[in-house]
C-alpha positions as CSV (number, residue, x, y, z in Angstrom):
1,F,-8.0,-54.6,3.9
2,L,-8.2,-51.2,1.5
3,M,-5.4,-50.5,-0.6
4,I,-6.0,-46.6,-1.8
5,H,-3.8,-45.2,-4.8
6,V,-3.6,-41.5,-4.4
7,H,-2.0,-39.4,-7.6
8,T,-0.7,-36.4,-6.6
9,P,0.7,-32.9,-8.5
10,V,3.5,-31.9,-7.5
11,H,5.6,-29.0,-7.2
12,S,8.5,-27.1,-7.7
13,L,10.5,-24.1,-7.1
14,S,12.3,-22.7,-10.4
15,G,13.7,-19.8,-9.5
16,E,11.6,-16.7,-6.9
17,V,7.9,-18.0,-9.1
18,A,6.1,-21.0,-8.7
19,Q,5.4,-23.7,-10.6
20,L,2.8,-26.6,-10.5
21,H,3.8,-29.6,-12.4
22,Y,1.6,-32.4,-12.4
23,C,2.8,-35.7,-12.9
24,C,2.0,-39.8,-12.5
25,F,3.3,-40.5,-9.1
26,V,0.9,-42.8,-7.7
27,Y,1.2,-43.6,-3.1
28,R,-0.3,-46.8,-2.1
29,F,-1.8,-46.9,1.4
30,S,-3.1,-49.8,2.9
31,T,-5.5,-49.8,5.5
32,S,-8.7,-52.0,7.0
33,R,-12.9,-50.5,5.9
34,Q,-12.4,-50.5,9.9
35,T,-9.7,-47.7,10.3
36,L,-10.8,-45.6,7.8
37,T,-14.6,-45.3,8.9
38,W,-14.3,-44.6,13.0
39,V,-14.5,-41.6,12.3
40,P,-18.8,-41.1,12.2
41,D,-20.0,-39.1,9.0
42,S,-16.5,-38.7,7.6
43,F,-15.6,-38.4,4.0
44,F,-14.7,-42.1,4.3
45,S,-17.5,-43.3,5.0
46,R,-19.1,-42.5,2.3
47,S,-16.3,-42.2,-0.6
48,I,-13.9,-44.0,-1.9
49,F,-11.7,-41.5,-4.7
50,I,-9.5,-40.1,-3.4
51,D,-7.8,-37.1,-5.1
52,R,-5.1,-35.3,-2.8
53,D,-1.5,-34.4,-1.4
54,P,-0.9,-38.1,-0.4
55,S,2.3,-36.0,2.5
56,L,-0.7,-34.8,3.8
57,F,-2.3,-38.2,4.0
58,A,0.2,-40.4,5.8
59,P,-0.2,-38.5,9.0
60,I,-3.5,-38.5,8.6
61,L,-4.4,-42.4,8.2
62,N,-2.0,-42.6,11.4
63,F,-4.4,-40.4,14.0
64,L,-6.9,-42.7,12.6
65,R,-4.9,-45.6,13.3
66,T,-3.0,-44.9,16.9
67,K,-5.6,-42.0,17.0
68,E,-2.4,-39.9,18.0
69,L,-1.1,-36.7,16.9
70,H,2.4,-35.0,16.6
71,P,2.2,-31.5,15.5
72,R,6.4,-30.4,15.5
73,A,6.7,-32.8,12.4
74,I,3.6,-31.5,10.2
75,N,2.2,-28.5,8.9
76,V,-0.3,-27.8,11.3
77,H,-3.1,-25.4,9.2
78,M,-2.3,-27.6,5.5
79,L,-3.4,-30.8,7.9
80,M,-5.8,-28.7,8.8
81,H,-7.2,-28.0,5.9
82,E,-6.8,-31.8,4.9
83,A,-8.5,-32.9,8.4
84,E,-11.4,-30.5,7.5
85,F,-11.7,-31.9,4.0
86,Y,-11.7,-35.4,5.0
87,G,-14.3,-34.8,8.0
88,I,-12.8,-36.3,11.0
89,A,-13.8,-34.0,13.4
90,P,-11.9,-35.0,16.4
91,L,-8.4,-34.5,14.6
92,V,-10.1,-30.9,13.5
93,R,-10.3,-30.1,17.4
94,K,-6.8,-31.1,17.8
95,L,-5.1,-29.2,15.2
96,Q,-7.1,-25.7,16.5
97,L,-5.6,-26.4,20.3
98,C,-2.4,-26.5,18.7
99,D,-2.4,-23.7,15.5
100,E,-3.7,-21.6,19.6
101,L,-0.9,-22.2,21.0
102,D,0.5,-20.0,18.6
103,R,-2.0,-17.5,18.5
104,S,-4.0,-15.3,20.2
105,S,-6.9,-12.3,19.3
106,C,-4.4,-10.8,21.8
107,G,-1.4,-10.6,18.9
108,N,1.7,-10.4,20.5
109,V,3.9,-7.9,22.2
110,L,4.1,-5.8,18.7
111,F,0.4,-6.1,18.3
112,N,-1.0,-1.9,19.2
113,G,-4.9,-1.8,19.1
114,Y,-7.9,-3.1,17.6
115,L,-10.5,-0.2,15.9
116,P,-14.0,-2.5,15.0
117,P,-15.6,-1.7,11.6
118,P,-17.5,1.2,12.0
119,G,-21.4,1.2,10.9
120,T,-21.8,2.4,7.6
121,P,-23.4,6.1,7.5
122,P,-26.7,6.8,5.6
123,K,-26.8,9.5,2.1
124,S,-26.3,13.0,2.8
125,A,-29.3,15.1,2.0
126,G,-27.6,15.8,-1.3
127,A,-26.2,13.1,-2.3
128,S,-27.5,12.5,-4.9
129,S,-26.4,15.5,-6.5
130,H,-22.8,13.8,-6.5
131,S,-24.3,9.9,-8.0
132,Q,-23.6,9.0,-11.6
133,V,-25.0,7.5,-13.9
134,C,-23.3,4.5,-16.4
135,L,-24.0,4.0,-20.1
136,E,-22.0,1.8,-22.5
137,T,-20.8,2.9,-25.2
138,E,-19.7,1.0,-28.4
139,E,-16.4,1.4,-27.9
140,N,-16.4,-0.8,-24.8
141,S,-15.4,2.2,-22.1
142,V,-18.3,4.1,-19.3
143,L,-19.7,7.4,-19.6
144,C,-21.4,8.4,-16.2
145,V,-23.5,11.2,-17.1
146,C,-24.1,13.4,-13.8
147,V,-26.9,14.8,-12.5
148,R,-24.6,18.9,-12.1
149,V,-24.8,18.5,-16.0
150,R,-21.4,17.0,-16.0
151,V,-20.0,14.4,-18.6
152,C,-16.6,12.4,-17.9
153,T,-15.3,9.6,-19.1
154,C,-14.3,6.8,-16.1
155,L,-13.2,3.3,-16.3
156,R,-15.3,0.6,-17.0
157,A,-16.0,-1.5,-14.1
158,R,-14.5,0.3,-11.2
159,V,-17.8,3.5,-11.0
160,C,-20.5,1.1,-10.9
161,L,-21.3,0.6,-7.6
162,G,-22.7,-2.4,-9.3
163,Q,-19.9,-4.0,-9.8
164,S,-17.0,-2.5,-7.4
165,S,-15.4,-3.7,-4.3
166,D,-16.9,-5.3,-1.2
167,P,-18.3,-2.1,0.9
168,G,-17.5,-3.1,3.9
169,M,-13.7,-3.6,3.4
170,V,-11.3,-1.7,4.5
171,R,-9.5,0.8,0.5
172,I,-7.4,2.7,1.9
173,I,-5.3,4.0,5.0
174,C,-3.6,7.8,5.3
175,G,-2.1,9.3,8.3
176,H,-1.0,12.9,9.3
177,H,0.2,13.8,12.8
178,N,-2.3,12.0,15.4
179,W,-4.9,11.3,12.7
180,I,-5.4,8.0,10.5
181,A,-8.2,8.1,7.4
182,V,-9.7,5.8,6.3
183,A,-11.6,4.5,3.2
184,Y,-14.2,2.1,2.7
185,T,-16.1,1.5,-0.4
186,Q,-18.2,4.2,-0.4
187,F,-17.2,6.6,3.1
188,V,-14.2,7.6,4.8
189,V,-14.0,7.7,8.5
190,C,-11.7,9.7,10.7
191,Y,-9.4,9.2,14.2
192,R,-7.7,10.6,16.1
193,V,-5.3,9.6,19.1
194,K,-4.8,11.5,22.6
195,E,-2.8,9.3,25.0
196,S,-5.2,9.5,28.8
197,T,-8.6,8.0,26.1
198,G,-6.5,6.4,22.5
199,W,-8.2,6.4,18.9
200,Q,-11.7,7.9,18.5
201,Q,-13.4,7.6,15.5
202,V,-14.6,11.9,15.3
203,F,-15.3,12.2,11.5
204,T,-18.4,10.2,9.4
205,S,-18.7,11.5,5.7
206,P,-22.6,10.7,4.6
207,R,-22.8,7.7,1.7
208,L,-21.2,8.5,-1.5
209,D,-22.7,7.4,-4.8
210,W,-19.6,6.7,-6.0
211,V,-16.5,4.5,-4.8
212,I,-13.0,6.2,-3.5
213,D,-10.1,6.2,-5.2
214,R,-8.0,8.2,-3.0
215,V,-8.2,10.0,0.4
216,A,-5.8,13.3,1.8
217,L,-5.3,14.1,4.8
218,N,-4.1,17.4,6.0
219,A,-5.0,17.6,10.8
220,K,-3.1,21.0,11.2
221,V,-4.3,23.9,8.9
222,M,-2.1,27.0,9.5
223,G,-4.6,30.4,9.8
224,G,-7.0,30.8,7.1
225,S,-11.0,30.6,7.2
226,L,-11.3,27.9,8.6
227,G,-10.0,28.8,12.2
228,D,-6.2,27.5,13.5
229,N,-7.8,24.0,15.1
230,D,-10.2,22.1,12.1
231,K,-8.7,19.5,9.9
232,M,-9.8,18.7,6.5
233,V,-10.8,15.4,4.7
234,A,-10.5,15.1,0.9
235,V,-11.5,11.9,-1.4
236,A,-11.7,11.0,-5.0
237,S,-13.4,9.1,-7.6
238,V,-12.8,8.9,-10.9
239,T,-12.2,12.8,-11.3
240,E,-14.3,14.2,-8.5
241,I,-12.4,15.2,-5.6
242,I,-15.3,16.3,-2.2
243,L,-13.2,17.6,0.2
244,W,-14.6,18.6,3.9
245,A,-13.6,20.7,7.2
246,I,-13.2,18.7,10.0
247,C,-15.0,21.4,13.8
248,P,-13.0,20.4,17.4
249,D,-16.3,18.6,18.2
250,G,-15.9,16.4,15.0
251,N,-18.7,17.4,13.2
252,G,-18.0,18.0,9.7
253,N,-18.8,20.4,7.1
254,E,-18.4,19.6,2.8
255,I,-16.2,22.4,1.7
256,G,-17.2,21.5,-2.1
257,V,-16.8,19.0,-5.0
258,F,-15.0,20.9,-7.5
259,S,-13.2,18.9,-10.7
260,L,-10.3,18.1,-12.1
261,G,-11.8,17.1,-15.4
262,V,-9.5,14.0,-16.0
263,P,-9.1,10.9,-13.7
264,V,-7.1,12.0,-10.4
265,E,-4.2,9.8,-9.4
266,A,-2.7,11.6,-6.3
267,L,-4.9,14.1,-4.2
268,F,-2.5,15.1,-0.9
269,F,-2.3,18.1,0.6
270,V,0.9,21.2,0.8
271,G,0.1,23.2,3.8
272,N,-3.4,24.5,3.5
273,Q,-3.3,23.9,-0.2
274,M,-5.5,20.9,-1.5
275,I,-3.3,19.5,-4.3
276,A,-5.0,17.0,-7.3
277,T,-2.4,15.8,-10.4
278,S,-2.8,13.6,-13.7
279,H,-0.7,11.2,-15.7
280,A,-3.0,13.0,-18.2
281,G,-1.2,16.4,-17.7
282,K,-3.7,18.4,-15.3
283,V,-3.2,19.8,-11.9
284,G,-5.5,21.4,-9.4
285,V,-5.2,23.3,-6.7
286,W,-7.3,24.4,-3.7
287,N,-6.7,27.1,-0.9
288,A,-7.8,26.9,2.2
289,V,-7.6,31.2,2.5
290,T,-9.2,31.7,-1.0
291,K,-11.6,29.3,-1.1
292,H,-10.3,29.5,-5.3
293,W,-9.8,26.2,-6.8
294,Q,-7.7,26.2,-10.1
295,N,-7.1,24.1,-13.5
296,Q,-4.6,23.7,-15.3
297,D,-3.1,21.9,-18.1
298,V,0.3,20.4,-18.3
299,V,2.8,18.2,-19.8
300,P,1.7,14.3,-18.7
301,I,2.7,14.1,-15.2
302,S,4.8,10.5,-14.3
303,S,5.9,11.5,-10.3
304,Y,5.9,13.8,-7.7
305,D,7.0,15.1,-4.8
306,T,7.2,17.7,-2.2
307,A,9.8,19.5,-0.9
308,G,8.4,22.8,1.8
309,S,5.5,24.6,-0.1
310,L,7.3,23.0,-3.7
311,L,5.5,20.8,-6.1
312,I,7.8,18.6,-8.1
313,L,6.3,17.1,-10.8
314,G,8.9,14.2,-13.1
315,C,6.9,14.7,-17.0
316,N,7.0,11.8,-19.4
317,N,8.7,14.6,-22.1
318,G,12.5,13.8,-19.5
319,S,11.6,17.1,-17.4
320,I,11.6,18.0,-13.1
321,Y,8.8,20.9,-13.5
322,Y,8.1,22.6,-10.4
323,I,5.3,25.1,-9.1
324,D,5.5,27.0,-5.0
325,V,1.6,26.3,-3.9
326,Q,2.8,29.4,-1.7
327,K,2.7,32.0,-4.7
328,F,0.0,30.7,-5.6
329,P,-3.1,32.8,-4.3
330,L,-0.9,35.6,-5.5
331,R,-1.4,34.7,-8.8
332,M,-5.5,33.7,-9.2
333,K,-6.2,37.1,-11.6
334,D,-3.9,35.4,-14.3
335,N,-4.9,31.7,-13.4
336,D,-0.9,30.8,-13.4
337,L,0.0,28.1,-11.0
338,L,3.5,29.6,-12.1
339,V,4.7,25.9,-13.5
340,T,8.1,26.8,-14.2
341,E,10.8,24.0,-15.5
342,L,13.4,23.4,-13.2
343,Y,16.1,20.7,-15.4
344,R,15.9,18.3,-18.4
345,D,17.0,14.6,-18.5
346,P,20.0,14.6,-20.7
347,T,18.3,12.1,-22.7
348,E,14.5,13.3,-22.1
349,D,13.4,10.1,-21.1
350,A,9.9,10.0,-19.3
351,I,10.3,10.8,-15.0
352,T,8.9,8.1,-14.0
353,A,10.2,8.5,-10.5
354,L,11.3,11.5,-8.2
355,S,12.1,11.9,-4.7
356,V,13.5,15.6,-2.9
357,Y,15.8,15.7,0.3
358,L,16.1,18.7,2.0
359,T,19.6,19.2,3.6
360,P,19.4,20.7,6.8
361,K,19.6,24.3,7.1
362,T,23.5,25.7,8.1
363,S,23.8,29.2,9.5
364,D,26.2,30.7,6.1
365,S,24.0,28.3,3.7
366,G,20.7,27.7,3.0
367,N,19.7,23.6,2.0
368,W,21.0,21.9,-0.7
369,I,18.0,20.7,-2.7
370,E,18.8,17.1,-3.9
371,I,16.2,14.8,-6.0
372,A,17.1,12.2,-6.9
373,Y,15.0,10.9,-10.1
374,G,13.8,7.3,-12.1
375,T,13.4,6.4,-15.7
376,S,11.3,5.1,-18.7
377,S,15.1,3.9,-19.7
378,G,15.2,1.9,-16.1
379,T,18.5,5.0,-15.3
380,V,19.0,6.0,-11.8
381,R,20.4,10.0,-11.3
382,V,21.1,12.1,-8.1
383,I,20.9,16.1,-8.9
384,V,21.9,18.8,-6.4
385,Q,21.1,22.2,-6.3
386,H,23.3,24.8,-4.5
387,P,21.8,27.9,-2.1
388,E,24.6,29.8,-3.9
389,T,23.4,28.8,-7.5
390,V,19.6,29.1,-7.6
391,G,19.7,30.9,-11.2
392,S,21.7,28.4,-12.6
393,G,19.2,24.8,-11.8
394,P,20.2,21.3,-10.1
395,Q,23.9,20.4,-11.0
396,L,23.7,16.5,-12.2
397,F,26.0,14.8,-9.4
398,Q,25.9,10.7,-10.0
399,T,24.0,8.4,-12.4
400,F,22.5,4.5,-12.2
401,S,22.1,2.2,-15.2
402,V,21.6,-0.7,-13.1
403,H,17.9,-1.0,-13.7
404,R,16.5,-2.6,-17.0
405,S,13.1,-2.0,-16.5
406,P,11.3,1.2,-15.8
407,V,12.2,2.3,-12.6
408,T,8.2,2.5,-10.3
409,K,9.6,4.3,-6.9
410,I,12.8,6.1,-5.1
411,M,13.9,7.3,-1.9
412,L,16.4,9.6,-0.9
413,S,17.1,9.9,2.3
414,E,19.9,10.4,4.4
415,K,22.1,7.8,4.5
416,H,20.4,5.6,1.1
417,L,19.5,5.5,-2.1
418,I,16.5,3.0,-3.1
419,S,15.6,2.8,-6.4
420,V,12.8,0.0,-7.5
421,C,12.3,-0.9,-10.8
422,A,8.8,-2.6,-12.4
423,D,10.7,-5.9,-12.7
424,N,8.4,-7.8,-10.0
425,N,9.3,-4.5,-7.9
426,H,13.2,-5.2,-7.4
427,V,15.0,-3.1,-5.1
428,R,19.0,-1.0,-5.4
429,T,19.9,0.2,-2.3
430,W,23.2,2.6,-2.1
431,T,24.2,4.3,1.1
432,V,25.0,7.9,0.8
433,T,28.6,9.8,1.8
434,R,27.9,13.0,3.3
435,F,29.5,15.5,4.3
436,R,28.9,18.6,6.8
437,G,24.7,17.1,5.7
438,M,25.4,17.4,2.4
439,I,26.1,14.5,-0.7
440,S,29.3,13.9,-1.6
441,T,31.4,13.0,-4.1
442,Q,33.7,11.5,-2.3
443,P,33.1,8.6,-2.1
444,G,30.2,9.8,-3.3
445,S,27.1,6.8,-3.4
446,T,27.9,3.1,-3.2
447,P,25.8,-0.2,-4.2
448,L,24.7,-1.8,-1.1
449,T,22.0,-4.4,-2.0
450,S,19.4,-5.9,-3.9
451,F,16.6,-7.8,-3.6
452,K,12.9,-7.9,-4.5
453,I,9.7,-7.2,-3.5
454,L,6.6,-10.2,-4.6
455,S,3.6,-10.0,-4.4
456,L,0.5,-10.9,-6.7
457,D,-2.5,-8.3,-6.4
458,D,-6.4,-9.5,-7.2
459,V,-7.6,-9.1,-11.3
460,D,-11.0,-8.5,-10.1
461,G,-10.1,-5.8,-7.6
462,H,-10.8,-7.6,-3.9
463,G,-7.8,-7.3,-2.8
464,G,-8.7,-4.0,-2.6
465,C,-7.4,-0.5,-4.0
466,S,-4.0,0.3,-5.3
467,A,-3.4,3.1,-3.7
468,G,-4.1,1.2,-0.5
469,T,-1.4,-1.7,-0.4
470,E,1.7,0.4,-2.4
471,I,4.9,-1.1,-0.8
472,G,6.7,1.9,0.2
473,P,9.4,2.5,1.2
474,Y,8.0,4.2,4.7
475,G,9.3,6.5,7.4
476,E,11.5,9.4,7.9
477,R,14.3,10.6,5.1
478,D,16.3,10.7,8.1
479,D,15.4,7.3,9.6
480,Q,15.7,4.1,8.7
481,Q,12.5,2.9,5.8
482,V,11.0,0.3,5.4
483,F,8.8,-1.4,3.0
484,I,5.9,-3.7,3.9
485,Q,5.2,-7.1,1.7
486,R,1.5,-8.6,1.1
487,V,2.4,-11.4,-1.1
488,V,-0.8,-12.4,-2.2
489,P,-4.1,-10.8,-2.1
490,D,-6.4,-13.1,0.0
491,T,-3.8,-13.2,2.9
492,D,-3.9,-12.4,6.5
493,K,0.1,-11.7,6.7
494,L,2.3,-8.5,5.9
495,Y,6.0,-8.8,6.4
496,V,8.2,-5.7,6.9
497,R,10.8,-5.3,5.2
498,L,14.6,-2.4,5.9
499,S,15.0,-1.1,2.4
500,S,18.5,-0.6,3.6
501,N,18.8,-4.2,3.0
502,G,15.3,-6.7,2.5
503,K,16.1,-8.3,5.5
504,R,13.2,-9.4,7.6
505,V,12.3,-7.3,10.7
506,C,8.7,-8.7,11.6
507,E,5.4,-10.6,10.5
508,V,2.0,-9.5,11.8
509,R,-0.6,-12.2,11.2
510,S,-3.9,-10.5,11.7
511,V,-5.1,-10.7,14.7
512,D,-9.1,-12.2,14.1
513,G,-8.5,-14.0,11.2
514,T,-9.7,-11.4,8.5
515,S,-7.2,-10.9,4.9
516,I,-5.3,-7.7,4.7
517,T,-7.2,-4.9,2.3
518,A,-4.5,-1.9,2.9
519,F,-1.9,-0.9,4.5
520,T,0.2,1.8,5.5
521,V,3.2,3.4,8.1
522,H,2.7,6.1,10.1
523,E,4.7,8.7,12.7
524,C,2.1,9.8,15.3
525,E,3.3,11.9,17.7
526,G,5.0,11.4,21.8
527,S,2.7,12.5,24.1
528,S,3.5,15.4,26.5
529,R,5.9,13.3,28.1
530,I,9.6,14.3,28.6
531,G,11.9,12.5,26.7
532,S,8.6,11.0,24.3
533,R,9.5,10.7,21.0
534,P,6.9,10.1,17.7
535,R,6.1,6.4,17.1
536,R,6.0,4.9,14.1
537,Y,3.3,2.2,13.9
538,L,2.3,0.0,10.6
539,F,-2.0,0.6,10.2
540,S,-3.6,-2.3,8.7
541,G,-6.8,-2.0,7.1
542,H,-9.1,-5.8,6.4
543,S,-11.9,-7.3,4.9
544,N,-14.1,-7.2,7.9
545,G,-14.0,-3.2,8.0
546,S,-11.4,-3.1,11.5
547,I,-8.5,-1.4,11.4
548,Q,-5.7,-3.3,13.8
549,M,-2.3,-1.2,14.8
550,W,1.1,-3.1,15.2
551,D,3.6,-0.9,17.4
552,L,7.4,-1.1,14.8
553,T,9.3,1.0,16.8
554,T,9.5,-1.7,18.7
555,A,10.0,-4.3,16.3
556,M,12.7,-2.2,15.2
557,E,14.3,-1.6,18.3
558,I,14.3,-5.0,19.4
559,A,15.5,-6.6,15.3
560,G,18.8,-3.7,16.8
561,K,19.7,-5.5,19.7
562,V,19.9,-8.4,18.0
563,D,21.6,-10.3,14.7
564,I,18.5,-9.8,12.0
565,R,18.5,-13.4,10.9
566,A,19.0,-13.3,6.7
567,L,15.5,-14.2,6.5
568,G,13.8,-11.7,4.1
569,G,10.8,-11.4,2.6
570,P,8.5,-15.4,2.0
571,T,10.8,-18.5,2.5
572,E,10.5,-20.9,-0.9
573,E,8.7,-22.7,2.0
574,E,6.4,-19.7,3.0
575,L,5.9,-18.3,-0.5
576,L,4.3,-22.0,-1.2
577,E,2.1,-22.7,0.9
578,L,0.7,-18.7,-0.1
579,L,0.1,-19.1,-2.7
580,D,-1.3,-22.6,-2.2
581,Q,-4.4,-19.8,-0.2
582,C,-4.3,-18.4,-4.0
583,D,-6.6,-18.3,-6.9
584,L,-3.6,-17.9,-9.4
585,A,-7.0,-18.1,-11.7
586,L,-7.6,-14.4,-10.4
587,T,-3.6,-13.0,-10.1
588,R,-1.7,-12.6,-13.5
589,T,1.8,-10.1,-13.8
590,P,2.7,-6.5,-14.9
591,D,3.2,-5.7,-18.1
592,S,6.2,-3.0,-18.0
593,T,4.9,0.6,-19.0
594,P,5.2,3.2,-16.3
595,R,2.1,4.4,-15.4
596,A,1.1,6.5,-11.9
597,S,-1.9,4.7,-10.5
598,T,-5.5,5.6,-11.1
599,C,-6.6,2.8,-8.7
600,R,-7.8,0.8,-11.8
601,Y,-7.1,-2.4,-9.3
602,M,-3.3,-2.5,-11.0
603,F,-1.3,-5.1,-10.4
604,S,2.3,-6.1,-9.4
605,Y,4.7,-8.7,-8.2
């Protein structure tokens, strides 16, 4: 008989942060050599020292004694990991069968589609004209000397392809109408969906010489020399932007390469206009009608939103500015984007997040423009622009001082005001009272709930690009919105939570077991059938390059028919299980300084 001593680390959960304490507990198991070694070539046939979890060793020893397994009393995944370590093949196979009872490569009822990884495209003939040579400097930065005799400062370990992330994984996903654009490390792929044929790959860019940080898609260009049916897709890396036109037959033509001069931190379309902004204080606009690219210096930008043809900018001097991009072609001669101050915060704190809500237009008055914004001090304010008082500017409506960290996200919708601060993604939600569609002072916005969206991001960037893992909130502003929570970088699971109360709508798990590196939520237009409505989908991008789709409309309907459980994000047990799969040495907590993402692999809980 053998006496086996197993020393164990003890997990404890303090608040919402998992901690690991090493204690001197010793668990003793008595068994025979015959029992331990009946499985040939296992761990026990060649080793006598065991430094493993005794709670998992007990069922393994019981299996060796009785050859029986009671899966309902164990954690199948953790026990499978232990059985693989000990090399007990019969137990591993039994546990795999137990695991397969609840898993399928066809997914559950929410699984809506699978797009396999695309092939890597060749470089275009002119790719070398966009290449960059990286040189070290004494200041420990990197200079990118471009072949087009451009010199720009970029960030270490991000542009040099030798230090970039896995080229085959999905970095960013964005959607527009019935199209999605998927950015990989060096190329972008566009897909469109039709009811009769499903999702089809319609455009693949050439392979670039630098890493993609941002991607923007416009699937409905109205008018202009591109034609009514043409689409546009753009990608950015540090200061450079490449724009393509996608023709109806799926072929793409490069429109041009543009430079903002400073790192591009936001890339998007407003109508036909492609917009690029930077925290450094630059706005760039390209217009499809005039084919003109224009840069303009502004105050350093810390947030933005759009409303119709208006681009709203929140800046670090406490002011909110706007640009009417419809007027852009009229001002080319003056080289002026007509940047106009709309409002200044009473305390002149930096505007770190903002959200614009346009009320429904009535016959006797135009739209009310409502703007919610958050500041670097944690203040949340709502301002309102009356149609009949356009000349006097917005009026301060309501102020909240509940956050003690900088506000990083804010959303004003028909029913809710939602804010997120830098304190581990702490969310506060208020209900909004409306009268005839307009925000009302009686009783005004009232507190509803408070919760956190905990997540750990990868320090070395293997988890993807920060632009590809934004938590949200996602959804139309006249509908219920959701947050998407990826707890640890190397995980195949996402939690979908209501933005109004933090309750868990559902959880989705990769059908092929691959890690999720990017995600987004997008509504696709309904079919031509009578009564068909747009449907909301969660698109997840994976480490192997695949795209998986999940039907959130069905998930919301199911959740609406039953009383949603009190679960929010992961439970303590689920959090510990996820952390067991994560190397905490590769993660870190964020600093509290607000800044717009530059896709430097930023880290947030």
